[in-house]
TITORMI-292487 format. One record per residue (C-alpha): z negated, x, y; residue number from 1. Coordinates in steps of 0.001 Angstrom, whole numbers, plus 524288, in hexadecimal, padded with zeros to 5 digits. Example, Ala and Ser with C-alpha at 12.3 -4.5 7.8 and 13.67 -1.06 7.14 Angstrom:
// residues 2
{w 7E188 u 8300C v 7EE6C resi 1};
{w 7E41C u 83566 v 7FBDC resi 2};
//
This chain:
// residues 514
{w 81993 u 845A3 v 7BD77 resi 1};
{w 80DD9 u 84A3E v 7B57B resi 2};
{w 81213 u 843A0 v 7A8E3 resi 3};
{w 81F5E u 84A5B v 7A97E resi 4};
{w 818C1 u 8578C v 7AA83 resi 5};
{w 8108F u 8543B v 79E89 resi 6};
{w 81CA9 u 850AE v 796C2 resi 7};
{w 82259 u 85DE4 v 79A8B resi 8};
{w 815EA u 86497 v 795C3 resi 9};
{w 816AD u 85D04 v 78911 resi 10};
{w 824CA u 86138 v 78748 resi 11};
{w 820C2 u 86F53 v 78940 resi 12};
{w 81625 u 86DAF v 77EE2 resi 13};
{w 8203C u 868B2 v 7754B resi 14};
{w 8290B u 87434 v 7785C resi 15};
{w 81DD5 u 87DBF v 77684 resi 16};
{w 81A5C u 87741 v 769B7 resi 17};
{w 82858 u 87947 v 7654A resi 18};
{w 827D6 u 88795 v 76926 resi 19};
{w 81AF0 u 889A2 v 76204 resi 20};
{w 8208C u 882D5 v 75613 resi 21};
{w 82C71 u 88BB9 v 7561E resi 22};
{w 823F0 u 897A7 v 757D1 resi 23};
{w 81B20 u 8935D v 74CBA resi 24};
{w 826D6 u 890DC v 743D9 resi 25};
{w 82C51 u 89E50 v 746F3 resi 26};
{w 81F1B u 8A478 v 7443B resi 27};
{w 81F78 u 89FE9 v 73609 resi 28};
{w 82A61 u 8A9B7 v 73341 resi 29};
{w 8241A u 8B5C5 v 73907 resi 30};
{w 81886 u 8BE7B v 7361D resi 31};
{w 80BC3 u 8B729 v 737BC resi 32};
{w 8125C u 8AA15 v 739BF resi 33};
{w 8113F u 8A3FF v 72C45 resi 34};
{w 8067A u 89F1D v 72383 resi 35};
{w 8081A u 8AB88 v 71B7B resi 36};
{w 80D96 u 8B8CD v 71E41 resi 37};
{w 818FD u 8B661 v 71506 resi 38};
{w 8241D u 8B5F1 v 71EB6 resi 39};
{w 828BA u 8A895 v 719D3 resi 40};
{w 82FF4 u 8A02B v 7238C resi 41};
{w 829EA u 89405 v 72970 resi 42};
{w 832CF u 88AE4 v 721DC resi 43};
{w 82FF2 u 890E4 v 71483 resi 44};
{w 82153 u 890DA v 716E6 resi 45};
{w 821F2 u 882D9 v 71B4F resi 46};
{w 829F8 u 87EE5 v 70F7F resi 47};
{w 820B3 u 88523 v 705DE resi 48};
{w 814DF u 87F26 v 70C4D resi 49};
{w 81994 u 87153 v 70F0B resi 50};
{w 8254D u 86F8B v 7064E resi 51};
{w 833CF u 8710C v 70872 resi 52};
{w 8357C u 86348 v 70DBD resi 53};
{w 82EF4 u 866FA v 71A9E resi 54};
{w 838FA u 8719B v 71CBF resi 55};
{w 843FE u 867D5 v 71B3F resi 56};
{w 83D86 u 85DB3 v 7242E resi 57};
{w 83897 u 8661D v 72F5F resi 58};
{w 843BC u 86124 v 7381F resi 59};
{w 8409D u 852E8 v 73592 resi 60};
{w 836A1 u 849E0 v 73BE8 resi 61};
{w 82B27 u 84FA0 v 7344D resi 62};
{w 82D2B u 85D21 v 739CE resi 63};
{w 82481 u 85A34 v 74570 resi 64};
{w 81922 u 85635 v 73CAF resi 65};
{w 81B4B u 8620E v 73431 resi 66};
{w 819FA u 86AB2 v 74027 resi 67};
{w 80CDE u 8645D v 74325 resi 68};
{w 80845 u 8677A v 7355D resi 69};
{w 80DAF u 87526 v 73588 resi 70};
{w 808E6 u 877E4 v 7436C resi 71};
{w 7FC66 u 8702C v 74615 resi 72};
{w 7FB3C u 87622 v 7539F resi 73};
{w 806DE u 86DC4 v 757D2 resi 74};
{w 7FE36 u 861AC v 75735 resi 75};
{w 7F80D u 8652B v 7645A resi 76};
{w 804A7 u 865A9 v 76C89 resi 77};
{w 80A43 u 859E7 v 7653A resi 78};
{w 7FEA5 u 8513F v 7680E resi 79};
{w 7FE53 u 856CC v 775DF resi 80};
{w 80C7B u 852DD v 77767 resi 81};
{w 809A0 u 8451C v 7727A resi 82};
{w 7FE4C u 843D8 v 77BF4 resi 83};
{w 8064B u 848D4 v 78765 resi 84};
{w 81166 u 83F9F v 78400 resi 85};
{w 8083D u 833D6 v 783AB resi 86};
{w 801C0 u 837D6 v 7903F resi 87};
{w 80ECB u 83A55 v 79714 resi 88};
{w 813A7 u 82D09 v 7929A resi 89};
{w 807CC u 82643 v 79864 resi 90};
{w 809B0 u 82DCB v 7A4F5 resi 91};
{w 817ED u 829BB v 7A512 resi 92};
{w 813CC u 81B8C v 7A3EC resi 93};
{w 80A2B u 81D74 v 7AEFF resi 94};
{w 814B5 u 8237F v 7B770 resi 95};
{w 81D81 u 81803 v 7B44C resi 96};
{w 81286 u 80F1D v 7B8F6 resi 97};
{w 81182 u 8173A v 7C55C resi 98};
{w 8202D u 81772 v 7C748 resi 99};
{w 81E60 u 81450 v 7D5A6 resi 100};
{w 814F0 u 81FA5 v 7D794 resi 101};
{w 81F1C u 82A3D v 7D84C resi 102};
{w 81EA2 u 8375E v 7DEBC resi 103};
{w 827C0 u 83982 v 7EA00 resi 104};
{w 8297D u 83F18 v 7F777 resi 105};
{w 81DB1 u 83D23 v 8000F resi 106};
{w 81FC1 u 838A0 v 80DD2 resi 107};
{w 81A7F u 83E74 v 81A2D resi 108};
{w 81EFB u 83B89 v 827E3 resi 109};
{w 827C8 u 84710 v 82B7A resi 110};
{w 82130 u 84FDB v 83586 resi 111};
{w 82E25 u 8513B v 83C86 resi 112};
{w 82EC7 u 842A4 v 83F24 resi 113};
{w 83370 u 8401C v 84CDD resi 114};
{w 82884 u 83F28 v 856C9 resi 115};
{w 82E55 u 832B6 v 85C45 resi 116};
{w 82FB3 u 82C30 v 84F14 resi 117};
{w 8287F u 81F34 v 84F51 resi 118};
{w 82608 u 81FBA v 840AD resi 119};
{w 82088 u 82D7C v 84197 resi 120};
{w 817A2 u 82A03 v 84CE0 resi 121};
{w 812D2 u 81D97 v 8464A resi 122};
{w 8100B u 8250C v 839D0 resi 123};
{w 808BA u 82FB4 v 84113 resi 124};
{w 80092 u 82638 v 8491B resi 125};
{w 7FD36 u 81DE3 v 83D67 resi 126};
{w 7F976 u 82993 v 83512 resi 127};
{w 7F0FE u 82F3D v 83FDD resi 128};
{w 7EAA7 u 82206 v 8424F resi 129};
{w 7E767 u 81FE0 v 833F8 resi 130};
{w 7E21A u 82DA6 v 83289 resi 131};
{w 7D945 u 82BCD v 83E50 resi 132};
{w 7D48C u 81E85 v 839B2 resi 133};
{w 7D198 u 8235C v 82BFF resi 134};
{w 7CABF u 82F72 v 83142 resi 135};
{w 7C238 u 8273F v 83A29 resi 136};
{w 7C028 u 81C13 v 83097 resi 137};
{w 7BFF2 u 81EC7 v 82203 resi 138};
{w 7C098 u 8100E v 81F95 resi 139};
{w 7CCF5 u 80DD7 v 8276D resi 140};
{w 7D739 u 80675 v 81F95 resi 141};
{w 7E47B u 803CC v 825A3 resi 142};
{w 7E730 u 7F779 v 81D75 resi 143};
{w 7DA02 u 7F19B v 82160 resi 144};
{w 7DC13 u 7F553 v 82F96 resi 145};
{w 7E9A2 u 7EF20 v 83032 resi 146};
{w 7E468 u 7E295 v 82A1D resi 147};
{w 7D942 u 7E2B5 v 833EB resi 148};
{w 7E240 u 7E46C v 83FAD resi 149};
{w 7EB9A u 7D9FF v 83AAC resi 150};
{w 7E0DB u 7CFE3 v 838F9 resi 151};
{w 7DA30 u 7D3A8 v 845B2 resi 152};
{w 7E6CA u 7D281 v 84D74 resi 153};
{w 7E9E2 u 7C4EB v 8482C resi 154};
{w 7DC35 u 7BFEB v 84B4E resi 155};
{w 7DC70 u 7C698 v 85878 resi 156};
{w 7E92B u 7C010 v 85CA8 resi 157};
{w 7E56D u 7B2BD v 85762 resi 158};
{w 7D824 u 7B3EF v 85E09 resi 159};
{w 7DDA2 u 7B67F v 86B98 resi 160};
{w 7D9C2 u 7ABF4 v 8755A resi 161};
{w 7CF60 u 7A784 v 86B7E resi 162};
{w 7C525 u 7B23A v 86C50 resi 163};
{w 7CA05 u 7BA09 v 8608C resi 164};
{w 7C1FD u 7B31C v 8561D resi 165};
{w 7C004 u 7BB38 v 849E0 resi 166};
{w 7C3DF u 7C853 v 84FC4 resi 167};
{w 7BB08 u 7C99E v 85B9A resi 168};
{w 7B3B1 u 7D4A6 v 85499 resi 169};
{w 7BFF7 u 7DD18 v 85506 resi 170};
{w 7C4FA u 7DB03 v 862E3 resi 171};
{w 7BFBA u 7E1AE v 86F07 resi 172};
{w 7BBEF u 7D8D1 v 87A45 resi 173};
{w 7C621 u 7DF17 v 8834D resi 174};
{w 7D12E u 7DC35 v 879D9 resi 175};
{w 7CC08 u 7CE93 v 876EE resi 176};
{w 7CB6C u 7CAFF v 88552 resi 177};
{w 7D918 u 7D005 v 887FF resi 178};
{w 7DF75 u 7C986 v 87C3D resi 179};
{w 7D8D2 u 7BC8A v 87E2A resi 180};
{w 7DFAB u 7BB28 v 88B20 resi 181};
{w 7DD04 u 7B2B8 v 896CB resi 182};
{w 7D802 u 7A4DE v 8973F resi 183};
{w 7E616 u 7A04D v 8992F resi 184};
{w 7E942 u 7A4F1 v 88B84 resi 185};
{w 7DCF9 u 79FB8 v 88542 resi 186};
{w 7E482 u 794D6 v 87EB8 resi 187};
{w 7EEA1 u 79E10 v 87917 resi 188};
{w 7EF1A u 79FEF v 86A76 resi 189};
{w 7F4C7 u 7AA26 v 8614C resi 190};
{w 7F855 u 7A62A v 8536F resi 191};
{w 80053 u 7AA9B v 847CB resi 192};
{w 7FD51 u 7B904 v 849A0 resi 193};
{w 804B3 u 7C182 v 83FF6 resi 194};
{w 80276 u 7D031 v 83FFA resi 195};
{w 80DFC u 7D8F4 v 83D0B resi 196};
{w 80C87 u 7E794 v 83CBB resi 197};
{w 80020 u 7EEF6 v 8404F resi 198};
{w 801D2 u 7FD43 v 843BC resi 199};
{w 7F6DD u 80707 v 84598 resi 200};
{w 7FC33 u 80D9B v 851C3 resi 201};
{w 7F184 u 817B5 v 85376 resi 202};
{w 7E322 u 81AB6 v 851A4 resi 203};
{w 7DA6E u 82384 v 8599E resi 204};
{w 7CC4B u 82717 v 85B9F resi 205};
{w 7C6C7 u 82466 v 8691C resi 206};
{w 7BCCF u 82F51 v 869C8 resi 207};
{w 7B781 u 82B0D v 876EE resi 208};
{w 7B406 u 81D5E v 87254 resi 209};
{w 7B269 u 82170 v 86413 resi 210};
{w 7BC0C u 81713 v 85FB9 resi 211};
{w 7C635 u 81737 v 85506 resi 212};
{w 7D210 u 80F8F v 859D2 resi 213};
{w 7DE4C u 80A62 v 85333 resi 214};
{w 7EA35 u 8052E v 85A4D resi 215};
{w 7F28D u 7FBAC v 85280 resi 216};
{w 7FF2E u 7F4A2 v 855A6 resi 217};
{w 7FFE1 u 7E6AD v 850B2 resi 218};
{w 80C7E u 7DEF3 v 84F7B resi 219};
{w 80AFB u 7D03E v 84E9F resi 220};
{w 81068 u 7C2A3 v 850C4 resi 221};
{w 8089C u 7B73B v 85609 resi 222};
{w 80A2C u 7AA1E v 85CB2 resi 223};
{w 804C2 u 7A86A v 86A60 resi 224};
{w 801A5 u 79A96 v 86EB6 resi 225};
{w 7FE6D u 79764 v 87CE0 resi 226};
{w 7FB8C u 78A53 v 882D4 resi 227};
{w 807F2 u 78408 v 887FC resi 228};
{w 810CF u 78E93 v 88257 resi 229};
{w 81852 u 78E07 v 8756B resi 230};
{w 812D3 u 7972F v 86AF6 resi 231};
{w 81910 u 7A494 v 86B3F resi 232};
{w 81AA6 u 7ADD0 v 85FDB resi 233};
{w 817F1 u 7BBA3 v 86466 resi 234};
{w 81A1D u 7C91D v 85EEE resi 235};
{w 80F5D u 7D2C3 v 86244 resi 236};
{w 80DC5 u 7E162 v 86133 resi 237};
{w 7FFC7 u 7E489 v 8651C resi 238};
{w 7F827 u 7F117 v 8661C resi 239};
{w 7E9C7 u 7F0A4 v 86223 resi 240};
{w 7DF5B u 7FB19 v 8627F resi 241};
{w 7D3D1 u 7F9BD v 8594D resi 242};
{w 7C7BC u 801F0 v 85BD4 resi 243};
{w 7BBC3 u 80536 v 853E0 resi 244};
{w 7B090 u 80EA3 v 85577 resi 245};
{w 7B253 u 81BED v 84F6B resi 246};
{w 7ABB8 u 81D17 v 84226 resi 247};
{w 7AC5D u 80EA7 v 83E8F resi 248};
{w 7B1EC u 80C53 v 830ED resi 249};
{w 7BB96 u 80195 v 82D9B resi 250};
{w 7B6E4 u 7F5F2 v 825E8 resi 251};
{w 7BCE5 u 7F15E v 81915 resi 252};
{w 7C82B u 7E7BF v 81773 resi 253};
{w 7BF8D u 7DBC8 v 815D2 resi 254};
{w 7B73E u 7DE65 v 821E8 resi 255};
{w 7C2EF u 7E199 v 82A89 resi 256};
{w 7CA35 u 7D54B v 8268F resi 257};
{w 7BF76 u 7CBDA v 82AD0 resi 258};
{w 7BF62 u 7CEFB v 83988 resi 259};
{w 7B100 u 7CB9F v 83A1C resi 260};
{w 7A6FE u 7D3C2 v 8414C resi 261};
{w 7A8A2 u 7E1B4 v 83C0D resi 262};
{w 799DD u 7E396 v 83C72 resi 263};
{w 793F8 u 7D740 v 836B2 resi 264};
{w 79F9C u 7CF81 v 831B3 resi 265};
{w 79C6D u 7C400 v 83A83 resi 266};
{w 7A6E3 u 7BB3C v 8404D resi 267};
{w 79F8E u 7B5D9 v 84C13 resi 268};
{w 7A781 u 7BDBB v 855C7 resi 269};
{w 7A452 u 7C6F4 v 860E0 resi 270};
{w 79D1C u 7C4D2 v 86D9C resi 271};
{w 7A7DD u 7C699 v 877D6 resi 272};
{w 79E44 u 7CC49 v 881A7 resi 273};
{w 796EC u 7D63D v 87962 resi 274};
{w 7A0BC u 7D8DA v 86E8A resi 275};
{w 79657 u 7D6CE v 86428 resi 276};
{w 797AA u 7CF17 v 8578A resi 277};
{w 79187 u 7C1B1 v 858E1 resi 278};
{w 78C0F u 7C2E6 v 84B23 resi 279};
{w 7864B u 7D0A7 v 84A4F resi 280};
{w 78610 u 7D3AD v 858F8 resi 281};
{w 78BFF u 7E11F v 856D0 resi 282};
{w 7962D u 7E675 v 86079 resi 283};
{w 7A308 u 7E5D2 v 8591C resi 284};
{w 7AD4A u 7E80A v 8639A resi 285};
{w 7AAE5 u 7F68B v 865A4 resi 286};
{w 7B090 u 7FAB4 v 85881 resi 287};
{w 7A3B3 u 7FE70 v 85253 resi 288};
{w 7A6B6 u 7F66F v 8460C resi 289};
{w 7B560 u 7F450 v 84541 resi 290};
{w 7C272 u 7F4AC v 84C55 resi 291};
{w 7C344 u 7EDA1 v 85964 resi 292};
{w 7CFE3 u 7EAAE v 860CE resi 293};
{w 7CE0B u 7F1DC v 86DAE resi 294};
{w 7DBD6 u 7F0E5 v 8732F resi 295};
{w 7E6A4 u 7E6FD v 87116 resi 296};
{w 7F3F5 u 7E89A v 87753 resi 297};
{w 7FC19 u 7DC84 v 8743A resi 298};
{w 80AC5 u 7DC13 v 8754D resi 299};
{w 81100 u 7CF28 v 871AE resi 300};
{w 81E95 u 7C998 v 873BD resi 301};
{w 826A0 u 7BE4C v 86E97 resi 302};
{w 829DF u 7C04E v 8604F resi 303};
{w 835E3 u 7C91D v 86024 resi 304};
{w 840F6 u 7C4D1 v 8573F resi 305};
{w 84016 u 7CA18 v 84988 resi 306};
{w 84B5D u 7D2AA v 84572 resi 307};
{w 84C92 u 7D03D v 836CE resi 308};
{w 84F91 u 7DBFD v 82E75 resi 309};
{w 84FEE u 7DFC3 v 82032 resi 310};
{w 84D03 u 7EBB1 v 81812 resi 311};
{w 856FB u 7F67E v 81752 resi 312};
{w 8586F u 800F0 v 80CFD resi 313};
{w 85371 u 80C05 v 81592 resi 314};
{w 84544 u 80ACF v 81144 resi 315};
{w 848E6 u 80B4E v 802D6 resi 316};
{w 84F8C u 81877 v 804B0 resi 317};
{w 84404 u 81F41 v 80AFD resi 318};
{w 83BB9 u 82899 v 802CC resi 319};
{w 82EA0 u 823B9 v 7FE06 resi 320};
{w 82384 u 827DC v 806E8 resi 321};
{w 81725 u 82BDC v 7FFCC resi 322};
{w 809D8 u 82F51 v 804E4 resi 323};
{w 806D3 u 83DCC v 8056D resi 324};
{w 7FA2C u 83B33 v 7FE16 resi 325};
{w 80028 u 8326E v 7F3A9 resi 326};
{w 7FD75 u 83B15 v 7E7C9 resi 327};
{w 7EF36 u 83DBA v 7EB27 resi 328};
{w 7EC8D u 82F95 v 7EEB9 resi 329};
{w 7F2FB u 82AD1 v 7E237 resi 330};
{w 7EA11 u 8336A v 7D9F0 resi 331};
{w 7DE3C u 82ECB v 7E19A resi 332};
{w 7E238 u 82093 v 7DFD7 resi 333};
{w 7E41B u 82210 v 7D129 resi 334};
{w 7D710 u 828E2 v 7D045 resi 335};
{w 7D0B0 u 81CB4 v 7D5D4 resi 336};
{w 7D90F u 8130A v 7CE3D resi 337};
{w 7DD42 u 819E9 v 7C190 resi 338};
{w 7E1A0 u 80D0D v 7BB5C resi 339};
{w 7E9CD u 808B0 v 7C6E7 resi 340};
{w 7F674 u 80260 v 7C23F resi 341};
{w 80158 u 806EA v 7CB41 resi 342};
{w 80B68 u 7FF12 v 7C3D9 resi 343};
{w 803D9 u 7F27E v 7C666 resi 344};
{w 80257 u 7F669 v 7D49C resi 345};
{w 810FC u 7F85E v 7D5A0 resi 346};
{w 81353 u 7EAD8 v 7CFFB resi 347};
{w 809D1 u 7E52D v 7D9D5 resi 348};
{w 8113F u 7EBA5 v 7E4F7 resi 349};
{w 81E38 u 7E6D0 v 7DFC3 resi 350};
{w 8195A u 7D8DB v 7DE02 resi 351};
{w 81366 u 7D8C1 v 7EBA0 resi 352};
{w 8202F u 7DD89 v 7F156 resi 353};
{w 82832 u 7D2FC v 7EA97 resi 354};
{w 81E87 u 7C837 v 7EE26 resi 355};
{w 81EB1 u 7CC44 v 7FC5A resi 356};
{w 82D81 u 7CCAC v 7FD2E resi 357};
{w 82E09 u 7BED2 v 7F7DF resi 358};
{w 8236E u 7B9FA v 8011E resi 359};
{w 82A9B u 7C024 v 80C93 resi 360};
{w 837A2 u 7B9FB v 808D0 resi 361};
{w 83153 u 7ACA7 v 806AE resi 362};
{w 829D8 u 7AD32 v 813A9 resi 363};
{w 81D56 u 7AB48 v 80BE8 resi 364};
{w 81548 u 7B728 v 80F8C resi 365};
{w 80861 u 7B041 v 80D03 resi 366};
{w 80B52 u 7B0B1 v 7FE63 resi 367};
{w 808CA u 7BF67 v 7FDDC resi 368};
{w 7FC99 u 7BF49 v 80675 resi 369};
{w 7F40C u 7C55B v 7FBFD resi 370};
{w 7FCBD u 7D163 v 7FAF1 resi 371};
{w 7FB31 u 7D694 v 808CB resi 372};
{w 7F09E u 7DAC7 v 81238 resi 373};
{w 7EE64 u 7D2BA v 81E78 resi 374};
{w 7F5CD u 7DC31 v 82729 resi 375};
{w 801DF u 7DD14 v 81E9C resi 376};
{w 80254 u 7CE7E v 81C23 resi 377};
{w 801C7 u 7CC2F v 82ACA resi 378};
{w 80C98 u 7D618 v 82D10 resi 379};
{w 815B6 u 7CF4A v 82387 resi 380};
{w 8120B u 7C209 v 82908 resi 381};
{w 8159F u 7C73E v 83684 resi 382};
{w 8238B u 7CA33 v 8325C resi 383};
{w 824E5 u 7BDBF v 82A8E resi 384};
{w 82072 u 7B634 v 8367B resi 385};
{w 82ADB u 7BCB1 v 83ECC resi 386};
{w 83596 u 7B96F v 83501 resi 387};
{w 830CD u 7AB88 v 8339C resi 388};
{w 8301D u 7A8BD v 84239 resi 389};
{w 83E21 u 7AD38 v 84415 resi 390};
{w 84358 u 7A50F v 838FE resi 391};
{w 84605 u 7B0C3 v 8303E resi 392};
{w 84227 u 7B4AE v 8228F resi 393};
{w 8435C u 7C1CD v 81C25 resi 394};
{w 84639 u 7C0E3 v 80D9B resi 395};
{w 8452F u 7CAC9 v 802A4 resi 396};
{w 84C91 u 7C75C v 7F63A resi 397};
{w 84EF0 u 7CE0A v 7E918 resi 398};
{w 843C2 u 7D770 v 7EBDE resi 399};
{w 84231 u 7E2BF v 7E24D resi 400};
{w 83869 u 7EDD6 v 7E263 resi 401};
{w 83F70 u 7FA96 v 7DFA1 resi 402};
{w 834C6 u 804BF v 7E0EE resi 403};
{w 82613 u 805AC v 7E291 resi 404};
{w 81F0A u 8126B v 7E520 resi 405};
{w 81143 u 81506 v 7E9A4 resi 406};
{w 81238 u 81E84 v 7F4F5 resi 407};
{w 80493 u 81EB1 v 7FAFB resi 408};
{w 7F6C0 u 81CA4 v 7F610 resi 409};
{w 7EAE9 u 81D65 v 7FED9 resi 410};
{w 7DDD7 u 81715 v 80180 resi 411};
{w 7D4C8 u 8141E v 80CB8 resi 412};
{w 7C6A5 u 80FBA v 80D3D resi 413};
{w 7C9B2 u 80285 v 80715 resi 414};
{w 7D726 u 8028B v 800D1 resi 415};
{w 7DFF1 u 8097B v 7F754 resi 416};
{w 7ED7D u 809AA v 7FD78 resi 417};
{w 7FA6A u 80B03 v 7F634 resi 418};
{w 807CA u 80B66 v 7FC9F resi 419};
{w 813DA u 8086A v 7F47D resi 420};
{w 821F7 u 80B9D v 7F774 resi 421};
{w 829C0 u 7FF73 v 7F427 resi 422};
{w 83899 u 7FF55 v 7F32A resi 423};
{w 83F86 u 7F268 v 7F114 resi 424};
{w 84C44 u 7EB59 v 7F30E resi 425};
{w 84F44 u 7DD6F v 7F734 resi 426};
{w 8586D u 7D4B2 v 7FEB6 resi 427};
{w 85233 u 7D4A3 v 80C1D resi 428};
{w 85746 u 7CB27 v 8164E resi 429};
{w 852D5 u 7C222 v 8213C resi 430};
{w 857C8 u 7B43E v 82322 resi 431};
{w 8578B u 7AAB0 v 82E55 resi 432};
{w 85044 u 79EF2 v 828D7 resi 433};
{w 8579B u 7953B v 8313F resi 434};
{w 8656A u 799DF v 82EA3 resi 435};
{w 86338 u 7A091 v 8219C resi 436};
{w 86B0E u 7AC3E v 82643 resi 437};
{w 8677F u 7BA32 v 822E4 resi 438};
{w 86414 u 7C17C v 82F54 resi 439};
{w 86048 u 7CE97 v 8293C resi 440};
{w 861DB u 7D568 v 81C2F resi 441};
{w 869A4 u 7D091 v 81089 resi 442};
{w 86729 u 7C6FD v 80578 resi 443};
{w 87153 u 7CDC8 v 7FD0B resi 444};
{w 86EA8 u 7DC42 v 7FE35 resi 445};
{w 8621C u 7E24B v 7F92F resi 446};
{w 85B83 u 7ECC9 v 8011E resi 447};
{w 851A7 u 7F6F8 v 7FCB7 resi 448};
{w 84598 u 7F9C3 v 804EC resi 449};
{w 838C8 u 80127 v 803D4 resi 450};
{w 82B1A u 7FE73 v 808E4 resi 451};
{w 81D63 u 80402 v 80775 resi 452};
{w 812F0 u 7FA5C v 80330 resi 453};
{w 8048B u 7FDC4 v 804B0 resi 454};
{w 7FA26 u 7F71B v 7FC52 resi 455};
{w 7EB64 u 7F7B1 v 7FDC6 resi 456};
{w 7E03A u 7F4BE v 7F470 resi 457};
{w 7D1A0 u 7F6B2 v 7F5EE resi 458};
{w 7CB4F u 80289 v 7EF9A resi 459};
{w 7C673 u 801CB v 7E18B resi 460};
{w 7CDB7 u 7F527 v 7DF35 resi 461};
{w 7CB8A u 7EFA0 v 7D1A1 resi 462};
{w 7D7A1 u 7EA40 v 7CAF9 resi 463};
{w 7D67C u 7DBDA v 7C7F3 resi 464};
{w 7DDEE u 7D277 v 7BF67 resi 465};
{w 7E0D7 u 7C87C v 7C9E4 resi 466};
{w 7EEB9 u 7C415 v 7CC39 resi 467};
{w 7F570 u 7C4F4 v 7D955 resi 468};
{w 7F638 u 7B616 v 7D996 resi 469};
{w 7E76D u 7B4A1 v 7DA23 resi 470};
{w 7DCF3 u 7B8C9 v 7E3BF resi 471};
{w 7D76B u 7C5D3 v 7DEFB resi 472};
{w 7C9C5 u 7C19F v 7E32B resi 473};
{w 7C843 u 7B3AE v 7DE2A resi 474};
{w 7D431 u 7B1E2 v 7D569 resi 475};
{w 7D90B u 7A5C8 v 7DCA1 resi 476};
{w 7E79F u 7A3A3 v 7DEE1 resi 477};
{w 7EBFE u 7AD35 v 7E927 resi 478};
{w 7EE6B u 7A594 v 7F5A5 resi 479};
{w 7EADE u 7AF28 v 80042 resi 480};
{w 7E965 u 7AA1E v 80E11 resi 481};
{w 7F016 u 7B0BE v 81997 resi 482};
{w 7E355 u 7B7F7 v 81BE6 resi 483};
{w 7E43A u 7BE25 v 80E61 resi 484};
{w 7D866 u 7B67B v 80993 resi 485};
{w 7D7B6 u 7AF0C v 7FCB0 resi 486};
{w 7D4FA u 7A0A7 v 80008 resi 487};
{w 7CC9C u 79F03 v 7F3D6 resi 488};
{w 7C2CE u 7AA25 v 7F50E resi 489};
{w 7C4E4 u 7AE6E v 80342 resi 490};
{w 7C77F u 7BC5A v 7FED3 resi 491};
{w 7D0E5 u 7C4B2 v 806AC resi 492};
{w 7DA19 u 7CA8C v 7FC9E resi 493};
{w 7E3A8 u 7D1E0 v 80557 resi 494};
{w 7DAC9 u 7DD7E v 80819 resi 495};
{w 7DE8A u 7E54F v 7FBF9 resi 496};
{w 7D15B u 7E202 v 7F612 resi 497};
{w 7D68B u 7DBF7 v 7E98E resi 498};
{w 7E366 u 7E2EB v 7E734 resi 499};
{w 7EE97 u 7EA25 v 7EDAE resi 500};
{w 7F25F u 7E401 v 7FAA8 resi 501};
{w 7FE60 u 7E78D v 80288 resi 502};
{w 7FA38 u 7ED1F v 80FB3 resi 503};
{w 80696 u 7F2F7 v 8156F resi 504};
{w 8156B u 7F364 v 813F2 resi 505};
{w 81D88 u 7FDA3 v 81ABA resi 506};
{w 82C1F u 7FFD5 v 81AC1 resi 507};
{w 830AC u 80C9F v 814E2 resi 508};
{w 8365D u 810F8 v 821E4 resi 509};
{w 8295A u 81027 v 828EF resi 510};
{w 81F8B u 8135A v 81E35 resi 511};
{w 81858 u 82025 v 81FC1 resi 512};
{w 80D57 u 823D3 v 81665 resi 513};
{w 800FF u 8289F v 81CDA resi 514};
//
């Protein structure tokens, strides 16, 4: 640590001062060392000049001040020492504030990872996909893209058999015709769509068609209702390809969350024959303005039974994984926000964690809606829905945060992004609501676990004095709708526009910094 090195330097200065003092004292008894060339010792000269009492008291508390009078040059190192001590103390306090910004081993996927390792292959594909997307589109933001795909998928499924109202600007005619089905299914209906995990499987550049394409895997639950057939809850794992012309830049979080025409912002829909917007009459289905779903491979099956599980202590024993660019990105971040309060940020993370554990245990996920992005909120709702429909509830009790450390800082075109290593312990167990029996975990034994939480906030955010219980835009009581919109001012507050918003949670076993 820098402040420790400065304390060491200060100690050396004190030692040097002592050496110089000893040398000066010895010089008084040799040729050329005294005030006169009389050969008198230092003590006799001092006694005759300042009185005998100083000779008797030079070992007491006033000796230090006497040295300053006798040797005025000592004032410089003394005041330097005082300054260094004060500065080192302030640095120590700052380091205490940044206690979760510690140096440690940096993580990199081992090059000798097995070629058939699923984790290694997923990491490699994701890293290559993100690098390609960012190289081709300087505005590409993974959090915005995941929110976009999540919202698009929900509207797409709910719009089947109904002409895809609200998302016709983002769905190719071939895919729309195939998903809408035959006339026999025209009275079918899909409801209660809950998106689970979205994985960017790959990205590539189609040089022949000059298209940038992303393939994503979407996990979801939804209810299918057909005429004359009881409603069926289905589990789906679908593969979607989104295409866009090469050179087109991504829009911001607000524009991409509206699902209106990407050219004019109109909501009139698209002419099914020409593929042009009914408002601005521009072709919008060829990817010239935004992403368009060009392939959709559905795979649905009856909801498989949920196998309840609980945390184990494995994740808490793994080393902390830090970004390779952590140090440089930290300095860049502090250069932009020199007054940023890391201690307050840590408290915010801790409070969010505790609130979310309580909401999860109480089956009241809507209460923390303002803390998460659309995609992450939908993911958690997906799992809560699966527990609820099987008469189960996972509970977290006696939750304690043991360790918080920032392990990655980055930014994209719209957001500052901070990932925190979070280690905690709790009693983690799942009960059958009907019988009250514990079917997984233990309500007696605490278990430690570790996760990586990623928060986003828009660039150049200005700290405000609002409380978390009020809307940051209008100040009204915070009662956020499922859409993430304040019902009083119609402002979407889950885009990281007003403060840090949780965008991703990964288990320590699967987290890999990019």
